[in-house]
Every structure is written in C-alpha cells, then in structure tokens.
PAPA-316146 format. One record per atom (N, C-alpha, C, O): residue in one letter; z, x negated, y. Coordinates in steps of 0.1 Angstrom, whole numbers, plus 2048, in hexadecimal, padded with zeros to 3 digits. Atoms other than C-alpha are relative to their C-alpha. Layout:
BEGIN
AZXY ...
//
This chain:
BEGIN
M80A7FB7F7 M8296FD7C1 M7F28007F9 M7EF7F67F2 P80D800807 P8067077B5 P7F77F5805 P7F87F1810 E80980A7FC E7EB6EE7B5 E7F780480B E7F180F80B Q8097FD7F4 Q7D76ED7D6 Q7F27FE7FD Q7EE7F37F8 V80F802802 V7B26F37D2 V7F980180D V7FC809816 P8078007F3 P79B6EA7EF P7F980D803 P7F38137FA A8067F37FD A790709801 A7F17FE801 A7EC7F4806 S80F8007FF S76B7117FF S7FC80D807 S803817806 P8057F47F9 P75772A814 P7FE80C7F6 P7FA8097EB P8027F5809 P75774D805 P7F18037FD P7E9801805 T80D7FD804 T7387577F2 T7FC80E806 T80581580C R8047F37FB R7237757FC R80780C7F9 R80B8157FF G7F97F5808 G73378A7E0 G80E801804 G81380C805 Q7F28007FC Q7567807EB Q80180780E Q80A80F810 A7FF7FA7F3 A74F78980F A7FD80F7FF A804817807 Q8037F2802 Q7407AA804 Q80C8087FA Q80F8137FF A7F57FA806 A75E7B27EE A80C80180B A81280C80B A7F58007F6 A7777A980B A7FD80B80A A80681280E A8037F67F6 A7647BF824 A80180E7FA A805817801 T7FF7F3806 T7627DC80B T80F8047FF T81280F803 A7F27FD801 A7887DA805 A80680380E A80E80C80F F7FB7FE7F2 F78F7D782B F7FD80E805 F805816809 L8057F37FB L77A7F6833 L80680C7F8 L8098167FE S7FA7F6808 S78780A816 S80F803803 S81380E805 L7F27FE7FD L7AB80481E L80280580F L80B80D811 F8007FB7F3 F7A480A843 F7FF80F800 F806816808 A8037F27FF A79682C83C A80A8087F8 A80F8127FD I7F87F7809 I7AA83981E I80F7FF802 I815809801 V7F28017FE V7CC82B826 V80380180F V80B809813 G7FD8007F1 G7CB82484C G7FD80D806 G80581280E L8047F37F9 L7B8844857 L80580C7F9 L80C8147FF A7FD7F4807 A7BE85D83B A80F8017FE A81580C800 L7F17FF803 L7E2855830 L8097FF80C L81180880E Y7F88027F4 Y7F1848850 Y7FD80A80B Y80580C814 G8047F77F5 G7DD860866 G80580E7FF G80781480A L7FC7F2801 L7E9881858 L80D803808 L80E80E80E P7F47FC7F9 P80D880867 P7FD80280F P805809815 F8037FE7F2 F7FD87F88A F7FD80F802 F7FF81480E F8047F27FE F7F28A3884 F80B80A7FC F8098167FC Y7F67F7805 Y8128B1876 Y80680A80B Y808815808 D7FB7F87F6 D81F8BE897 D7F780C804 D7FC817807 F80A7F67FE F7FF8D289C F80280B7F6 F8018177F9 M7FF7F680B M8048E387A M80D808802 M80D814800 V7F47F87FD V8288EC883 V7FF80A80B V80381580A K8017F77F5 K81F8FB8A4 K7F680B7FE K7F8817801 D80B7F6801 D7FF90D89A D8028097F4 D7FF8157F4 F7FE7F880C F809919877 F80E8057FE F81180D7F5 G7F27FD802 G82F91C87A G8067FA7F4 G8117FF7F0 W7FB80780C W83590585D W80D7F8805 W80E7F4811 T7F48087FD T8568F285C T7FD7F17FE T7F27ED7F9 R80280F801 R8598CC85F R8017FC7F1 R7FA7F37ED A7FF80380E A8648CB83B A7F48037F8 A7F07FB7EF Q80C7FC806 Q8458DD830 Q7F57F6802 Q7ED7F27F9 V80C8097FD V82C8C6842 V8037F27FB V7F97EB7F8 T7FE80E804 T83E8A6838 T8017FF7F0 T8027F47EB S7FF80080F S8418B1813 S7F37FD7F9 S7F37FA7ED G80D802806 G81C8AD80D G7FF7F27FA G7FA7F07EF N80080E805 N81F88780A N8087FE7F4 N8047F87EA A7F780280C A83D8877F3 A7FB8077F4 A7FB8027E9 L8057F880C L82F8A37DD L7F47F97FA L7F37F87EE S80D806805 S80D8927DA S8037F37F8 S7FD7F17EE K7FD80C807 K81C8717D0 K8088027F3 K8057FB7E9 L7F87FD80D L8348807B6 L7F78077F6 L7FA8057EA V8097FA809 V8188947A7 V7F47F87FC V7F17F67F0 V80C807802 V7F987F7AB V8027F27F9 V7FB7EE7F0 G7FE80D806 G80885D7A3 G8028007F1 G7FB7F97EA P7FF80080F P815865780 P7F48057F9 P7F18017EE L80C7FA807 L7F687A777 L7F47F7800 L7ED7F77F7 F80D8077FF F7DB863784 F8017F0801 F7F77E97FF G7FF80E7FE G7EA84078A G7FB7F77F5 G7F37EE7F6 F80480980C F7E7831767 F7F18037FC F7EA7F97F9 A80E7FD803 A7C6843761 A7F67F9809 A7EC7F4805 A8098087F7 A7B7833780 A8007F27FD A7F67EB7FD G80080E804 G7C3811775 G7F87FD7F4 G7F17F37F3 W80880180C W7B4816753 W7F1800803 W7E97F87FE F80E7FE7FD F793821762 F7FB7F3807 F7F07EE804 V80480C7F9 V792802779 V7FE7F57F7 V7F47ED7F7 D80180B809 D7997EA75D D7F38027F6 D7ED7F87F2 R80A7FE80A R77F7FA746 R7F2801807 R7E87FC801 F80E7FE7FA F76280375F F7FF7F980D F7F47FA813 G8018067F3 G76A7F077E G80580980C G80681580A P7FA7F87F5 P7777FB7A0 P7F6808808 P7FA81280F R80A7FA7F6 R7568067B2 R7FF80F7FE R800816808 R8027F1802 R7518297A2 R80D807804 R80C812809 L7F37F97FC L7768327A7 L80180080F L80680A814 M7FF8007F2 M7748277CB M7F780A807 M7FA80F811 I8097F67FB I75683D7D1 I80780D800 I80681580A A7F97F3801 A76A85B7C5 A80B80080A A80E80B810 G7F48007F7 G7888507DA G7FB80280E G80280A815 V8057FE7F2 V77484E7FA V7FC80E802 V7FF81480D L8047F27FF L7648707F4 L80C80A801 L80C813809 L7F57F7800 L7858807EC L8097FF80D L80D80A812 A7F88017F4 A79787280A A7F980780C A7FF80D814 G8077F97F5 G77B87E821 G80080F7FF G803816809 V8007F1802 V77A8A1811 V80E805803 V810810809 A7F37FB7FD A7A08A3814 A80380280F A80980C813 L7FD7FE7F1 L7A189E83A L7F780B805 L7FB81280E V8097F57FB V7838B583F V80780D7FC V807817803 G7F97F4804 G7968CF82A G80D803808 G80F80E80B L7F47FE7F8 L7B78C983D L7FD80580E L80580B815 G8057FB7F3 G7A38D085C G7FB80E800 G7F681380A S8057F2802 S7998F284F S80A80A7FA S8068167F9 I7F77F8807 I7B890083F I80880980A I809807816 R7F77F77F9 R7CF91D84A R80C8037F8 R8158097FE S7F47FC809 S7E891F82D S8067F37FB S8007E97FA L7FA80C806 L80190881D L7FA7FD7F3 L7F97F17EF T80780380D T7EE90C7FC T7F57F6802 T7F37EC7FB G80B8097FD G7D08FC80C G8057F3804 G7FF7E8801 F7FA80C7FC F7E68E281C F8037F77F4 F8007EB7F4 Y7FB80880C Y7F58D77FB Y7F47FC7F8 Y7F37F07F2 F80C803808 F7D38D87E9 F7F97F4806 F7F67EB7FE F80880B7FB F7C18C1801 F8097F4802 F8047E9802 Y7F780C800 Y7E08AA804 Y7FF7FA7F2 Y8007ED7F2 L80180680E L7DE8A67DE L7F27F97FF L7F17EE7F9 C80D807801 C7B989E7E2 C8007F3807 C7FB7E9803 N7FE80C7F9 N7C28847FC N8087F67F8 N8047EA7F8 A7F8809809 A7DC8757E4 A7F77FA7F5 A7F87EF7F1 I80980580B I7C28737C8 I7F67F6806 I7F37EC7FF G80980A7FA G7AA8627E0 G8067F3803 G8007E9801 Y7F880C7FE Y7C58497E8 Y8017F87F3 Y7FF7EC7F3 V7FF80780D V7CA8417C3 V7F37FA7FC V7F27EF7F7 C80D804804 C7A583F7BD C7F97F5808 C7F27EC804 G8068097F7 G79A82C7DC G8087F7808 G8037EF810 G7F78087F8 G7B981C7EA G8047F37FB G7FB7EC7F6 P7FC80E803 P7CD7FD7E2 P7FC7FC7F1 P7F87F17EF L80280480E L7C97FE7BB L7F27FA7FE L7F17EF7FA P80D806803 P7A37F97B8 P7FD7F5809 P7F67EB805 N80380B7F7 N7A17E37D6 N8087F37FC N8037E87FE Q7F980C805 Q7BC7CC7C8 Q7F97FA7F4 Q7F87EE7F4 V80780580B V7A97C97A8 V7F37F9804 V7EF7EF800 L80D8067FC L7887C37BA L8027F2806 L7FB7E9803 L7FE80D7FA L7967A77CF L8057F67F6 L8027EA7F7 S7FA80980A S7A97987B2 S7F57FA7F7 S7F67EF7F2 R80B804808 R78879679E R7F77F6808 R7F27ED802 W8098097F9 W7757857BA W8077F3806 W8007EA808 F7F980C7FA F79076D7C7 F80A7FB7F7 F8118027EF T7F6807808 T7A67547B6 T8097F8809 T8147FC80C T7F78097F8 T7B37377CC T80280680E T80D804814 A7FE7FA7F3 A7AF74C7EC A80380F7FF A801816808 R7FD7F2802 R7BB76D7DE R80A80580A R80881180E G7F67FB7F7 G7D97707F4 G7FA80280E G7FD80C814 R8067FE7F3 R7C576B814 R7F680B800 R7F681380A A80A7F5801 A7AA783808 A80880D801 A804817807 M7F87F4800 M7C579D801 M80680380E M80680E812 G7FB7FF7F3 G7D5797822 G7F680580B G7FA80E812 L80A7FC7F6 L7B579B836 L7FC80F7FD L7FA817806 A8047F2803 A7AB7BB823 A80B80A804 A808815809 Y7F57F77FD Y7CE7CA828 Y80280280F Y80980B814 L8007FE7F1 L7C97C584E L7FA80E803 L7FD81480D G8067F37FD G7B37E484B G80A80B801 G808815808 I7F67F57FF I7D17FA844 I80780080D I80880B814 G7F98007F3 G7E47EE863 G7F780480B G7FB80B814 L8097FD7F5 L7C57F0879 L7FD80F800 L7FC81580B G8037F1801 G7BC81386C G80C808805 G80A81280C G7F47F87FC G7E081F871 G8037FF80F G808808815 A7FE8017F2 A7E1811894 A7F6807808 A7F880C813 L80B7F97F9 L7BF82089E L80180F7FF L7FD816809 V8017F2802 V7C4843890 V80780880A V80281380D P7FA7F77F6 P7DD8508AA P7F780180D P7F680C812 F8098007F4 F7C58468C7 F7F48087FD F7EF810805 L80C7F9804 L7A78538B4 L80380F7FE L7FB818802 G7FC7F2801 G7BA8738AC G80280780D G7FD81380F V7FF7FA7F3 V7C38798D0 V7F2803806 V7F080E80C W80D7FE7FA W79F8748DB W7F880B7F9 W7F2813800 L8077F6807 L79088A8C0 L80680E802 L7FF818804 T7FA7F37FE T7AA8A58C5 T7FD80680E T7FB81280F A8037FB7F3 A7A38A78EA A7F2806801 A7EF80F809 R80E7FB800 R77E8AE8E2 R7FD80B7F6 R7F58147F9 F8047F680A F77E8C28C2 F80C8087FB F80A8107F2 G7F47F9805 G7A28CF8BD G8057F87F4 G7FE7EF7EF W7FA80880A W7BA8C18A3 W7F98027F2 W7F87F87EB Q8077FE80D Q7A88D1885 Q7F27F9800 Q7EE7F47F6 G80D8077FF G7868C4892 G8027F17FF G7F97EB7F9 A7FD80E801 A7968A2895 A8027FC7F2 A7FD7F17EE L7FE80380E L7A18A3871 L7F28007F9 L7F07F77F0 R80D7FF806 R77E8AD866 R7F87F3804 R7F17EE7FB A80780C7FB A76F89187B A8057F37F9 A7FD7EB7F5 L7FA80C806 L78787786C L7FB8007F1 L7F97F57EC G8057FF80D G77C883849 G7F27FA7FF G7EF7F37F5 I80E805800 I75887C851 I8007F0803 I7F87E97FD V7FF80E7FD V76185A861 V8047F87F4 V7FF7ED7F1 I7FB80780C I773850841 I7F47FD7F6 I7F27F17F2 V80B802809 V75485582C V7F57F7806 V7F07EE7FF V80A8087FA V73C845845 V8047F2801 V7FC7E97FF V7FB80E7FF V752826849 V8017F97F3 V7FC7EE7F2 A7FD80780D A75B81F825 A7F58017F6 A7F37F77EE M80A7FE80B M73F82D80F M7F57F67FF M7F27F17F4 P80B80A802 P722815817 P8047F37F9 P7FD7EF7F0 M7FC80C806 M7357F680D M8048027F1 M8017FA7E9 V7FC7FD80E V7448067EE V7F48027F7 V7F47FE7EB L80C7FE808 L7218107E2 L7F97F37FD L7F27F27F2 L80880D801 L7147EC7E6 L8087F57F8 L8027EC7F3 V7F880B805 V7327D77D9 V7FE7FE7F1 V7FC8087EA R80080380E R7307C67B7 R80E8007FA R8187FD801 E7F37FE807 E74C7CC79E E8087F37FF E8147F2802 A7FA80D803 A7537A7797 A7F57F5800 A7EA7F97FE P80A80B801 P742785798 P7FD7FD7F2 P8048017E9 P80280580D P73177777A P8097F57FC P80F7EF804 D7F780A804 D74475F765 D7FA7F2802 D7EF7F2808 A80580E7FD A740739767 A7F27FD7FA A7EB7F57FF S80D803806 S72173A750 S7F5808807 S7E9806803 G80A7F87F9 G710753767 G7FD80D7F9 G7F48147FD D8037F4807 D71176F74E D80980B805 D81580A803 P7F77F57FA P71E78F760 P8068087F5 P80F8107F8 R7FA7F880B R72579F73E R80E7FC7FD R8168047F8 A7F3804804 A74478A739 A80B807808 A81580B803 A7F67F97F7 A756799757 A80180F7FC A80B815800 A8017F2803 A74C7BC74A A8048037F2 A80380E7ED A7FB7FE80E A75A7B7727 A80B8097FF A81380B809 P7F57F7802 P7727D0719 P80E7FA804 P8107EF7FF P7F38067FC P7957CA728 P8097FE7F4 P8098067EB P7F680180B P7B17BD712 P80A80B800 P80C81280B P7F67F5800 P7CC7D5707 P80C7FD809 P80F7F180C L7F58017F6 L7EA7DB71E L80D7FE7F9 L8177FB7FF G7F3801807 G8047D9702 G8077F4803 G8147F4804 G7F980D7FE G80C7B4708 G80780180D G8127FB80F V7FA7FF7F3 V8137BC72C V80D809800 V817805805 L7F57F6801 L8297DA724 L80C7FA7F8 L8177FF7F9 R7F5807808 R83D7C470C R8077F5807 R8117EF802 A7FB80B7F9 A8437A9725 A80C804809 A80A80D812 P7F57FD7F6 P8657A9737 P7FC7FF80E P801806817 A8048027F2 A85479C756 A7FA80D806 A7FB80F812 F8067F47FA F8417BD75A F80A809805 F80880F810 Y7F57F77FB Y8617D175D Y8087FA80B Y80D802813 L7FA8067F5 L8707B8774 L7F880280D L7FD805817 L8097FD7F4 L8527BB78B L80080E804 L800812810 L8007F17FE L8527E1787 L80D803808 L80D80A812 L7F47FD7F9 L8777E3791 L8017FA80E L805800818 G8008067F3 G8737CA7AD G7F880780A G7FC809816 S8097FA7F6 S8567DB7BD S80580E803 S80481280F M7FA7F37FD M8667FE7BA M80B7FF80A M80C807813 C7F48017F7 C8867F37CA C7FC7FC80E C801801818 S8048047F2 S8747E17E7 S7F880B807 S7FA80D813 I8087F57FA I85B7FE7ED I80A80B804 I80881180F A7F67F67FC A8798157ED A8077FC80E A809804816 A7F98047F4 A88A800808 A7F780180C A7FB805817 V80A7FF7F5 V86A7FE81D V7FD80E804 V7FE812810 G8037F27FD G86182281A G80C808806 G80A81080F G7F57F97FA G88482F820 G8037FC80E G807805816 T7FE8047F2 T88781A83F T7F680580A T7F980B814 N80B7FC7F8 N86582184D N80080F804 N7FD81280F Q8017F27FE Q866846849 Q80C807807 Q80B81280C N7F47FB7F9 N88984A858 N8027F980E N80B7FD815 L7FD8087F4 L885832875 L7FF80880C L808807815 K8017F87F4 K87884A88F K80B80B801 K81080D80C L7F57F6800 L892864885 L80D7F9805 L8157FF80D F7F48087FC F8AD849889 F8007FD80F F80A7FE816 L8018047F2 L8A083E8AB L80080C80A L80880D813 S8027F57F6 S8978608BB S80B80A7FF S81180E80A L7F67F6801 L8B18788AD L80E7FA801 L817800807 D7F2806800 D8CF8618A7 D8037F880D D80E7F7811 H7FD8097F5 H8CA84A8C5 H7F880480D H7F87FC816 G8067FB7F4 G8B685E8DE G7F47F9806 G7F17FA812 Y80C8077FB Y8978498E0 Y7F580A804 Y7F48147FD S80B7F77FC S87A8598F2 S7F47FE7F6 S7F47F47EF Q80B802809 Q85985E8E0 Q7F97F3803 Q7F47EC7FA G80780C7FD G84A8418F3 G8077F37FB G8017EA7F6 N7F880B804 N8678298EC N7FF7FF7F0 N7FE7F47EB A80080080E A8678338C7 A7F27FB7FB A7F17F37F1 A80E805803 A84182D8C6 A7FF7F1802 A7F87EB7FA R80180F7FE R84580A8D4 R8077F97F5 R8027EE7F1 V7FA80780C V85D8018B8 V7F78017F4 V7F57F77ED A8097FF80C A84580F89E A7F47F7802 A7EF7F27F8 S80C8097FE S8287FC8AE S8047F17FE S7FC7EA7F9 L7FC80E802 L83C7DC8AD L8017FD7F1 L7FE7F27EC V7FF80180E V8437E2888 V7F27FE7FA V7EF7F57F2 L80E801804 L81D7E7883 L7FA7F2803 L7F37EC7FB A80580D7FC A8147C8897 A8057F57F7 A7FE7EC7F3 S7FA80A809 S82C7B3883 S7FB8007F2 S7F97F67EC S8057FF80D S81F7C1863 S7F27F97FE S7EE7F47F4 L80D807800 L7FC7B486C L8017F17FE L7FA7EB7F7 V7FD80F802 V80A791870 V8057FE7F2 V8017F37EC G7FB80280D G81D796850 G7F67FF7F5 G7F77F87EC R80A80080A R7FE79E83C R7F97F37FF R7F67EE7F4 L80780D800 L7EC77F847 L8097F47FC L8057EC7F4 A7F780B803 A80A768845 A8048007F1 A8047F57EB M7FC7FF80E M815774822 M7F47FD7F7 M7F67F77EC G80C803808 G7F1772815 G7FE7F1800 G7FA7EB7F6 W80280F7FF W7EE74E822 W80B7F97F8 W8087EF7F1 L7F5806807 L810745813 L7FE8017F1 L8007F87E9 A8027FD80F A8077557F1 A7F57F77FA A7F57F57EE D80A809805 D7E973D7EE D8067F27FF D7FF7E97FA R7FB80E7FF R80071E7F4 R80E7FF7F9 R8117F47F5 L7F3800806 L8227277E5 L8008097F4 L7F88127F3 P7FF7F780B P82D7377C5 P80280F805 P80A81180E K8007F27FB K82775D7C9 K80E8067FF K81280F807 K7F37FC801 K84A7637BC K8097FD80C K811805810 H7F88047F4 H8597507D9 H7FC80880C H80480C815 V8057F87F5 V8437637F2 V80680F7FF V80A814809 M7FA7F3802 M84F7847E3 M80F800804 M81380A80A L7F28017FD L8737797E6 L80280080F L80B806815 L7FF8017F1 L86D77080B L7FE80E806 L80581280F I8037F27FB I85E793811 I80C8097FE I810810807 Y7F57F8803 Y87B7A4800 Y80D7FD809 Y81480680D V7F48047F7 V895790814 V7FE80480E V807808815 L8037FB7F3 L883799834 L80480E802 L80A81380C V7FE7F1800 V8857BE82C V80F802800 V81580A808 A7F17FE801 A8AA7BC821 A8077FB80C A811800810 G7F98067F5 G8B37A683E G7FE80780D G806806817 S8027F97F3 S8A47BC859 S80880D801 S80C81080C I7F97F37FF I8B67DD850 I80E7FF806 I81280880D P7F38017F9 P8D97D0859 P80080080F P80A804815 L8017FF7F1 L8CD7CD87D L80280E805 L807810810 L7FF7F27FC L8CC7F387E L80F804801 L81280E808 F7F17FD800 F8F27F4877 F8067FD80E F810802812 L7FA8057F3 L8F77E3899 L7FC80980B L800807817 G8047F67F6 G8E88018AB G7F1800803 G7EA7FA7FB A80E7FF7FD A8C78088BC A7FC7FB80D A7F3800814 S8048077F4 S8C77F28DA S7F47F77FE S7F17F37F3 P80B809802 P8A87DE8E1 P8037F27FA P7FB7EC7F4 R7FC80D805 R8BB7BE8D8 R8018007F1 R8007F57EB T7FF80080F T8BE7CA8B4 T7F38077FA T7EE8037F0 V80B7F9806 V8A17E28AF V7F37F8800 V7EB7F87F7 Y80C8087FF Y8857CB8BB Y8007F47F6 Y7F67F27EF P80080A80B P8907AE8A4 P7FE8067F3 P7F88017EA F8027F980D F8937C7888 F7F18037FE F7EC8017F3 A80E7FC801 A86F7D388F A7F87F47FC A7EE7F67F4 I80880C803 I8617B088E I8037FB7F1 I7F97F97EA V7FC80580D V8747A586E V7FB80A7F5 V7F58067EB F8047F6809 F86E7C685C F7F18017FF F7EC8027F4 G80E800800 G84A7C6866 G7F97F57F8 G7F07F77F1 L80580B808 L8447A4857 L8018027F1 L7F87FF7EA G7FE7FD80E G8537AF836 G7F780B7FC G7F180B7F1 L8087F4803 L8407D0837 L7F17FB7FE L7EB8007F5 G80E804801 G81F7BE83C G7FD7F97F3 G7F27FB7ED G80380780C G8227A981D G8048077F4 G8008047E8 E7FA7F880B E8347C3807 E7F58047F6 E7F68007EA Y8097F9809 Y8177D77F8 Y7F67F67FB Y7F07F77F0 M80B809804 M7FF7B97F7 M8047F67F6 M7FC7F27ED V7FD80B808 V8137A07E4 V8038057F1 V8027FD7E8 I7FD7FC80E I81B7B67C5 I7F47FE7F7 I7F67F97EC P80B802809 P7F87B67B7 P7FD7F17FE P7F87ED7F4 L80280F801 L7F67907BE L8097FB7F5 L8057F37EC M7F680480A M81578B7A9 M7FC8057F2 M7FD7FE7E8 A8047FA80D A8087A378D A7F47F87FB A7F37F67EF A80B807805 A7E779178B A8037F27FB A7FD7ED7F1 E7FC80E805 E7F876F788 E8078017F3 E8067F87EB L7F87FF80C L80F77B76D L7F88057F4 L7F98007E9 F8067F980B F7F8791758 F7F07FF800 F7EA8027F5 G80E802800 G7D4789762 G7F980C806 G7FE817807 V8077F67F9 V7B979D774 V7FA80A7F6 V7F88167FA R8077F7809 R7AA7AD755 R80980C7FC R8048177F8 V7F77F4802 V7C97C4751 V80680480D V80F80D80D L7F97FD7F3 L7D27C6776 L7FF80E804 L809814809 G8027F27FC G7C47E977B G80B8097F9 G811811800 R7F67F8807 R7DA7F8760 R80E7FD803 R817805805 A7F38047FD A7F87E3768 A80480680E A80F80B810 M7FD7FB7F3 M7F67EC78D M800810801 M807816809 G8007F1801 G7EF811784 G80E8047FD G81380E803 V7F27FD803 V812812774 V8097FC80C V81280580F I7F78047F5 I8227FE790 I7FF80880C I80980C812 L8027F87F4 L8138117AC L80580F7FF L809815808 T7FB7F3802 T81C83279C T80F800802 T815809808 A7F28017FE A84082779A A8047FE80E A80E804813 D7FD8037F2 D83F81A7BD D7FF80D809 D80680F812 G8027F47F8 G83283B7CA G80B80A7FE G80F810808 V7F47F7802 V84F84E7BA V80C7FA809 V81380280F A7F68067F8 A8678357CA A7FE80380F A808806817 E8037FE7F2 E8568387EC E80180F804 E804812810 A7FE7F27FD A85785E7EA A80E804800 A81280D809 L7F37FC802 L87B8617E0 L80A7F9809 L8147FF80E A7F78077F8 A88C8467F4 A80280680E A80E807813 P7FE7FA7F3 P886856817 P80880D7FF P811810808 V7F87F4801 V89487780A V80E7FD7FD V817803803 L7F2805803 L8B38657FC L8077FC80D L812800810 V7FA8057F3 V8B985481E V80380C809 V80D80D810 G7FE7F57F7 G8B4874831 G80B8097FB G81380E803 R7F57F8805 R8CB88781A R80E7FA803 R817801806 L7F48077FD L8E686D81E L80480180F L810803812 R7FE7FE7F1 R8E2870844 R80580E803 R80F81080A D7FC7F27FE D8E5896842 D80F8027FC D816809802 V7F37FE805 V90589482D V80B7F9808 V8157FE80A S7F68087FA S91787883E S800800810 S80A7FC816 G8018007F2 G90B87C862 G7FC7F3806 G7FC7F1812 S80380D7FC S901858863 S7F67FA7F7 S7F57FD7EB Y809807809 Y8E5842856 Y8067F47F9 Y7FF7ED7F2 A7FA80C805 A8FE82784C A7FF7FF7F0 A7FB7F57EB S80180080E S8FF831827 S7F27FF7FB S7EF7F87F1 G80E801804 G8DA836825 G7FA7F2802 G7F37ED7F9 F80480D7FD F8D3814835 F8067F67F6 F7FF7ED7F1 A7FA80880A A8EC80481D A7F98017F2 A7F77F77EB A8087FE80C A8D9813800 A7F37F9800 A7EF7F37F6 L80D8077FF L8B880580D L8027F17FE L7FA7EB7F8 I7FE80F801 I8C77E2810 I8037FD7F1 I7FE7F37EC G7FD80280E G8D47E67EC G7F38007F8 G7F17F87EE F80D7FF807 F8B07F07E0 F7F97F3802 F7F47ED7F8 A80880D7FD A8A17D17F1 A8067F47F9 A7FF7EC7F3 L7F980C807 L8BB7B97E3 L7FE8017F1 L7FC7F77EA T8037FE80E T8B77C87C0 T7F27FC7FC T7F07F57F2 G80D804802 G8927C37C3 G7FE7F1800 G7F77EB7F8 A80080E7FF A89779F7CD A8057F97F4 A8007EF7EF V7FA80680C V8AD7987AF V7F68017F4 V7F47F87ED A8097FE80A A8937A7798 A7F47F6801 A7F07F07F7 I80B80A7FE I8777917A7 I8057F27FD I7FD7EA7F8 A7FB80E803 A88D7727A5 A8017FD7F1 A8007F17ED L7FF80280F L89077777F L7F27FF7FA L7F17FD7EE L80D800805 L86A77877B L7FD7F17FA L8017E8801 P80480D805 P85C75B765 P7F47FA808 P7EE80180F R80C8067FB R842743770 R7F48047F8 R7F68077EC P80C7FD809 P81E74B765 P7FF7F57F5 P8037EA7F7 A80180980C A81673C743 A7F87F4803 A7FC7E9800 R80980B7FD R7FA726750 R7F680480A R7F381080B A80A7FD7F5 A7E172376C A7F28027F9 A7EE7F97F1 Q80D7FE805 Q7BF731764 Q7F980B808 Q7FF810812 D8077F67F8 D7A4748771 D80280E7F9 D7FD8117EF P7FC7F4806 P7B276B76B P7F480A7FE P7F58137F6 V80C7F7802 V78F77B76E V7FB7FF7F2 V7F68097EC L80680380C L78476B74E L80A8007F4 L8068037E9 E7F680280B E7A476673A E80E804805 E8147FB80B P7F37FD7FB P7C4779741 P80B7F97FA P80A7F57EE A7F4807805 A7E576873D A80B8097FE A81080E808 P7F47F9802 P80277A72D P80C7F9806 P80C7ED805 A7F48067FB A82377573D A8097FC7F5 A80B8027EB R7F680580A R83C76072A R80D807802 R81180A80D A7F27FB800 A85E76F722 A8097F6806 A8077EA803 T7F680A7FB T87B75F734 T8097FC7F4 T8127F47F6 
//
C-alpha cells in the first residue's frame, strides 16, 4: 500500500487547474461529444439520412482523427504544455456544433464531425489529464475524479438543454447555441490556467524544461501491458454502452422512457464510480483499483444473459456504471505512476489513439454478431472476454520503480 501523506488544502493554482479541467470536460465531452446523438433523429427525419449514416460520424472520426492527431497532440502537450492545445480544442468543438447546426449535406456533416473529433483530442481528456497530473501528486486520484464529474454532468444536462433549446430555436438553432455555450463555459478558465506549478525551488523554468525522450517508455513491457489492458477494457465498455438501448428496446420491447431510466441509472452510478475510484486510487495501489474496475465491468455483463427484467437490468446498470465511471479516469493515473508526468502526454497520446480504435470497432463487432446470430449472446460473450483479457494484462503490470514527484523527475517502469 502506498505511503499515506496527510492531506493539505489545495493551493489556488490546484483549484484553478481542477476547475479548468472540470469545465473543459463538461463542455467538450459532456456537451459536444455526448450531446450530438440527441439530434440524430432530427437529421434522419429532415434530411432522409439512414441511421447508419448518422451514427458513422463518431466511428469515422475516431478511426481517422485518432491515428493522425493523437500522438501529435501528446507530443505538443509534453513540449509546450496543455493550455494552448486546450484553447484550440475549445474553439474547434464550438465551431463544430455551430457548423453541424448549419449543414444540409453529408459532406458537411462528416467535415464538422471531424472538427469535433479534433476538438476532443486537443481539449478533451488528454491535455486535462496532463494538467491535473502536473498540479496534483498525493491527491491526483480525487482531483481526476472530481474533474471527470464534468463529463457525467454535461452528458446528463444536454438532453434537457437540447429539448429546451429545440423548442425555442429548432434543432439546428439548438446545436448552434450549444456551440456558443461550449466556448463561453470553457474558454475563460483555459485562458487563465497555468501550465504547471514551479518546482520545489520556486523556479518555474524547471517544469518547462524539454521533456525526456519517449524511447524508454516504448521499450518497457509495462507500456504494452497497459496499452492492451486499456484497449480491451474500453472495447468492453464501449461495446456494451452503445448496444444497450438496442438490446433493451428492440430485443426486449422496452419503451423509450424505460430504456432512458436504465441509461440514467448507468450515468448516476458512473458519477459515484468516478468519485469512489478516484478516492481509492489515492489510498490503494492504482493497479488494484484498475483490476477492481475491470472486474466490475466483466462481472456486470453476464447479468444481461439472464434477460431484461428489472431484477437483472437494474443491478447491471449499477455495477456497470460504477466500472464505467472509473474506467477512463484510472488509465492516466496508472500511466503517470509507471512512466512519470513529463512523458505522460505522448504516452497517453498513443494509448488514447489505440483506445479510440477499440471503442469505435467493438460496438460494430457486437452489432454484427447480433445481426448474424439473431442474439446478443455471442457479442456479450466477446465483451466479457475483452474485459477479462484486459484484467490479465493489468495484473501483469510491475510496481513503479520508486516513489517520487513525477513532475520533476519521471520514473521509468521496471521490466518484470
């Protein structure tokens, strides 16, 4: 168990960094990313597009933008800090929604969806993870958990905000209004936040020194275990989450309201999961917290084999939501502990790119298995296999070489 350090009140810089990350994730992930599916049915009805066309924007953008921009964004963050990249991300996310509220063609739809994906890479989890990891050490898990609440709160708010705005301005006007809200909410704090605290001597130049090379990380077996573990777990989470409503409504006749209640319970549980897993990550080895999250995900999916009665679906939603809440948050915590903060941007650039591919392809695989077999059984079995494979990979991770302040001196991972 890691050494317990007495908690101290956050400094002004730490509070500012946490608030910046919360608002950025609220706007760019909660409103922009999770909000767009709310408007898909309007596009189908007004433009005559198919469901496959409107849902392919997310998968296409992740498969194109992730490999092209993920590592470059990580390199930029390590070399120049997260603030300038976050400014670009906020602007791109806002422009994307304003553009999507003005299009009439699929070409425009895909173009602005790509802009939204680039905004996500530039201003979403990657730079915010680095920002928080630079400012926090002993309380890093709690800071990350609180910041990631912004995603859940933004995702919960956007359907109600979308209904209210659509009633007043139409669905395209609502999208344009959301684009403006994103910039107004996130940009002021991003403009003011400092890249990193000064080092112990008070010299801010130490934190801004050129980052160390990534070669040592790429040669470490631990990096590929973390990469495999995160890809498999993200595949399990994404494949389950994006097929859940189809499973409930089409296969088991759930009404829109009942399906929405299950989704809301998943979201509410994820908020608890973000706080709980962040709290645990500050007190237990992060490897053990990751294993707990992966076991929760793997253990929740078999409940769906038992049918879709409230006795099985609601326990599934609670357990799966707890795992979902900690999933995305704990990966950068583990990476920072293994490799240090000075290379975290580039390391997470690679990991998040691979995770994006897994998240894009796993739902398609599960849907294809359902179409071929007429049942979700084989798809759910594949998702359980992904989660368990991820847990095995994480179980093989080594302990960090030694405890230190990763902001000033990164620690290479020891080979097993």
